[in-house]
Each structure stands twice: as C-alpha cells, then as structure tokens.
C-alpha positions, 0 to 999 in steps of 0.5 A, a space after each residue: 579197820 582204820 578211820 581213814 578206810 571208812 571214807 568213801 572210795 572216791 575220797 580215798 582215791 582222790 587223795 592218793 591221786 593227788 599225793 602220788 601225782 604231786 610227789 612225782 614232780 616236786 623236787 624242791 627240798 622242802 616239798 621232798 621233806 614234807 613228802 617223805 615225812 607224811 608218807 612215813 607217818 601214814 605208813 606207821 599209822 596204817 601198817 606199822 608191823 609190815 612197814 617196820 619189816 619193809 625198811 630192810 628193802 627201803 634203806 638199801 634201795 635209798 642208798 643205792 639210788 643215792 649213790 648211782 647219780 654222782 657216779 654217772 653225773 659229774 655236773 655241778 660247781 662244788 667239787 669234792 674230789 676227782 676220781 679217775 679224772 671225774 668230778 664228784 660234786 655236792 650237787 650230784 650227791 644232793 640230786 641223787 638223794 632227792 631222787 632216792 627220797 622221791 622214789 621211796 616216798 612214792 613206794 610208801 604211798 603205794 603201800 598205803 594205797 594197797 591197804 586202803 583201796 581194796 579191790 571192791 572199792 576200785 571196782 566200785 569206782 570204775 566198774 561201770 566206766 570200764 569193767 574189763 580195765 578196772 578188773 585187770 588193774 585190781 587183779 594186777 595191784 593184788 598180784 604181788 602182795 598175794 604172791 609174796 604172802 603165798 611164797 612165805 607160806 610155802 617157804 615155811 611149810 617146806 622148812 617144816 619138812 626139812 626142805 630149807 633153801 638157806 641151809 645144806 649143800 648147794 645142790 640141796 638149796 637148788 632143789 629146794 628153790 626149784 621145788 618152792 617155785 614149782 609149788 608157787 606156779 602150781 598154786 598160781 595156775 589153780 588160783 587162776 582157774 578158781 578165779 575164772 570159775 568164780 567170775 563166771 558163777 557171779 555173772 561176769 560178762 553178762 549185760 545189764 547186771 547189777 552190783 551191790 555195794 555198801 558205800 554211801 557218800 556222806 556229808 563228811 566225805 563231801 567236806 574232805 573231798 572238797 578240801 583235797 580238791 582245793 589243796 590240790 589246785 593250790 599246789 598246782 598253782 604253786 607249781 605254775 608260779 614256780 614255788 615248787 621249782 628248785 635247781 640242782 645244776 649248775 649249782 643250788 637254787 635259792 629256797 624262798 621263805 616269803 609269806 606266799 611260799 610258806 603258805 604254799 608249803 603249808 597247803 602241801 603239808 596239810 594236803 598230805 596230812 589229811 589221812 594222818 589227821 583223820 587217824 589221830 581224830 579216830 584214835 582219840 574218839 575211840 579212846 574217849 569212848 573206851 573211857 566212858 564204857 
C-alpha cells in the first residue's frame, strides 16, 4: 500500500476535489505546467506500470485535441499561414495545446483517484448521507476498469484456443470479436446477479443497519486536511483577484512575475505536490527502516 492511501478518506477525497476542481478552470500557462507536472509525478508514484502503458492513449489524444482547435478556430493576430483562405494562428495553436494539457491532466488525476479512493472509502464518506447515490457512483467508477480487466482476460483466453481476432481472414476476425463481446456481456449479467445477491445477503436496504470500517481520523489527517483547505482557499483568492487569468485571444496576455503572483504559483504547486511529498517521505522512512533491520 502506498503512503498516501493510508490517510483518512476525507483527506484523500478533499485533495482530489481541490486538484480536479482547480485544474478544470485554470488555463494560465504556469498553472497548466504545474498541473501536468504534478499529475504525471503522482501517476508515476502510485501506478508506474499502468501509467507507462497508458501513454499509448494519452499521447495521441493530446495531439488530436491540440490539432482540432486551430482547424476550427482562426482567431488571433499572429498568423503563420493561410489554408484555403483560413488563417492558422499561433494563438489558436497554443490554446489547443492548453486545452489538451488540461484534459489530459484531469484524466491523469482521475486515474490516481481510482487507485486511492476505493469503493469502501467512498461509501464510508457518503453512505450515511445518500446510500443509493454513493453506491451508484461507486459502481459506476469501478465499471470501466473492471470491464477493461475482464476484457483483457477474455482476449488472452481466446487467443489460447486459436480465436485470435488480430490474425486470420476478415470473417474469422469478426467471429472472434462477436464471441469476445458475447462472453463479456454474459459475464456482466452474471456479475450483476452476483452483486445483487451479495447486497441482499449483507442487508442492503434494511433500515438502521450498522457499518464497519477501519478508518480513524488521526492527528496527521487533521494537519494535512487543514493544509489542503488553506491552500485551496488561497488559490480561490488568486482566481478572484485575476492571478490565474490568462488571455489567448486576440493575442497573448502577460504572465506576471511579481511577488504576489509567485506566492500564488507556489501555493498551487504545494497543494498539488502534497501526495507526492507524502509518498517520498514514506519511501524514505521505509528505506531507513530496512537499513536498521
């Protein structure tokens, strides 16, 4: 288990709400650079092997989104060239890169969220407030990773018996794909029945039922939660005074480097670096412990 995962669920959830919420609205180049760097660093610390495999998705997606904007938007004053009478501007290209960076960073944050915020933690936080909603969200967040994992197992098993959808004639490939989808749908239906039986056996829907959890709010959780809240509020203040605002059209705005702006940049960097700092501290503690054994 990673060090950051051992913190109380309210701390974990608060961090991701702050990180994802701010990342969705900050389009300033400095903030975007901090966001993508922090998201990549946390993915490397929490899910190194899956993260390296996911680059096959993130890199093409990034370039696709970056290319789309200058193709549909021709605003801006710095014109590079004209294509069929439409201007290709530097501002449109940079805005497309900014949008692509923001979306990829948010996807990376959600990847870490799925690793850290397990279903039992989510239900622990919101089960008493809205049991049905918390269960629905928990199942929905787990749906895609579980389907992806099961699909990989089915494909590997089918390859072992000669039903490889990547080789052979077109008709053979179609038969293999249909067979794989049929097995996946059957598994999904069986899994739904098992889930319903399990929920019924555990007393779901019974009034005044109790719930067991091992989560204890410790002093360290209070310290980290307080830091997250203070840094989140400071970044909201930065947004209100315009530090996080940056204009791409009609031409680029100015990036401020005064003391106040640098302090706000630093507060945002510290906020997004909290999990990574915890992971580094935990790794150093574990290394020192191993050396004394």
